[in-house]
C-alpha positions in Angstrom: 134.1 45.1 197.6 135.7 42.1 196.1 133.3 39.7 194.4 134.3 36.9 196.8 132.4 38.7 199.6 129.2 38.7 197.6 129.7 35.1 196.7 130.4 34.0 200.3 127.2 35.7 201.4 125.3 34.0 198.6 126.7 30.5 199.3 126.2 30.9 203.0 122.6 31.9 202.7 122.0 29.2 200.1 123.2 26.7 202.6 121.1 28.3 205.3 124.0 29.1 207.6 124.4 32.0 209.9 127.8 33.7 210.1 128.2 32.1 213.6 127.4 28.6 212.3 129.8 29.0 209.4 132.5 30.3 211.7 132.1 27.1 213.9 132.5 24.9 210.8 135.5 26.9 209.6 137.2 27.2 213.1 137.3 31.0 212.8 135.5 33.8 214.6 132.2 35.2 213.4 134.0 38.5 212.9 136.4 36.8 210.4 133.5 35.6 208.4 132.0 39.1 208.5 135.3 40.6 207.3 135.5 38.2 204.4 132.0 39.0 203.4 132.4 42.8 203.6 135.8 42.7 201.8 137.8 44.0 204.7 140.0 40.9 204.6 140.5 38.0 202.2 140.4 34.3 203.2 143.7 32.6 203.2 144.3 29.6 200.9 143.4 27.0 203.6 140.1 28.8 204.3 139.3 29.0 200.5 139.9 25.3 200.2 137.6 24.6 203.2 134.9 27.0 201.9 135.0 25.4 198.4 134.6 21.9 200.0 131.9 23.1 202.3 129.9 24.7 199.5 130.7 22.0 196.9 132.3 24.5 194.5 135.9 25.0 193.2 138.3 27.6 194.6 138.3 29.0 191.0 134.5 29.5 191.3 135.1 31.6 194.5 138.0 33.8 193.4 138.0 34.0 189.5 136.7 37.6 189.2 138.8 38.7 192.1 142.0 37.5 190.5 141.2 39.7 187.5 140.6 42.7 189.8 143.9 42.0 191.6 145.7 41.8 188.3 144.2 45.1 187.2 145.2 46.8 190.5 148.8 45.5 190.0 148.9 46.8 186.4 147.6 50.2 187.6 150.3 50.3 190.3 153.0 49.4 187.6 151.8 52.2 185.4 151.9 54.7 188.3 155.4 53.7 189.3 156.6 53.9 185.7 155.2 57.4 185.4 156.9 58.5 188.7 160.1 56.8 187.6 160.1 58.6 184.2 159.5 62.0 185.8 162.2 61.3 188.3 164.6 60.2 185.6 164.0 63.5 183.7 164.6 65.6 186.8 167.8 63.7 187.8 169.0 63.9 184.2 168.9 67.7 184.3 170.3 67.9 187.8 173.2 65.6 186.6 173.8 67.9 183.6 173.7 71.0 185.9 176.2 69.3 188.3 179.0 69.7 185.7 179.7 73.0 187.5 180.5 71.2 190.8 181.8 67.8 189.9 184.2 66.5 187.2 182.7 66.4 183.7 183.4 62.7 183.3 181.3 61.8 186.4 178.5 64.2 185.3 178.4 62.7 181.8 178.2 59.2 183.3 175.3 60.3 185.5 173.5 61.9 182.5 174.0 58.6 180.5 172.9 56.5 183.4 169.7 58.5 184.0 168.9 58.7 180.3 169.3 54.9 179.9 167.1 54.2 182.9 164.5 56.7 181.6 164.5 55.1 178.1 164.0 51.7 179.6 161.1 52.9 181.8 159.5 54.6 178.8 159.8 51.4 176.8 157.9 49.4 179.5 155.4 52.2 180.0 154.5 52.4 176.2 154.4 48.6 176.0 152.1 48.3 179.0 149.7 51.1 177.9 149.6 49.8 174.3 148.7 46.3 175.5 145.8 47.9 177.4 144.9 49.9 174.3 145.3 53.2 176.2 146.1 55.8 173.6 145.7 59.1 175.4 147.0 60.5 178.7 143.4 61.0 179.8 142.7 57.3 179.3 145.8 56.3 181.2 144.8 58.6 184.2 141.3 57.3 184.2 142.6 53.7 184.1 145.0 54.1 187.0 142.3 56.0 189.1 139.6 53.3 188.5 137.4 55.6 186.5 135.7 54.5 183.3 138.0 54.6 180.2 136.3 55.8 177.1 137.7 54.1 174.0 139.2 56.4 171.4 139.2 55.2 167.8 142.6 54.4 166.4 143.9 57.5 164.6 145.0 57.4 161.0 148.6 56.8 160.1 149.0 60.4 158.8 147.5 61.8 162.0 149.9 59.7 164.1 152.9 60.8 162.1 152.0 64.5 162.3 151.4 64.3 166.1 154.7 62.4 166.6 156.6 65.0 164.6 155.0 67.9 166.5 155.6 66.1 169.9 159.2 65.4 168.9 159.9 69.0 167.9 158.2 70.2 171.1 160.3 67.9 173.2 163.5 68.9 171.4 162.7 72.6 171.8 161.9 72.2 175.5 164.9 70.1 176.2 167.1 72.4 174.2 165.8 75.5 176.0 166.3 73.9 179.4 169.8 72.8 178.4 170.6 76.3 177.1 169.4 77.8 180.4 171.6 75.4 182.4 174.6 76.3 180.3 174.1 80.0 180.4 173.1 80.4 184.0 174.8 77.5 185.9 178.0 76.8 184.0 
């Protein structure tokens, strides 16, 4: 439930109003008030202004925590789409490379270059976003995008980071090289 629902219940009860009485003052149905309070729907801006005036509070008082929750949801969605985009880019890159057998090499190379560029751009934004949130491990990222608690991991030492980067780079090169070799041997 969004925090505004709890706040609306609290303000309504503090002002000794029933849902029906508030609905009459707001010119909406009692069901609308109930939906706002249970978090099924969110009041529009005109309703928020009227509620703030009625309860002698600011709109910011009503929605401040909810705005943060909405921003977090949007960030989670961005990370999800970036992950999907990166995986899709990798798959399309190998498909474009494999397509050399069926389409002219110039077009295939342009496709590989395009998908690589798109993938690199998505990786840049993915890394920038996860670093800004101080998410260092894939487990932390998965927990964050699935609304589970994120345990903080201490920042690794520079030596550890370099060693892990070199190992990951070599692993990526070997995997990419193996897939490329398999495409060349069996498809071309």
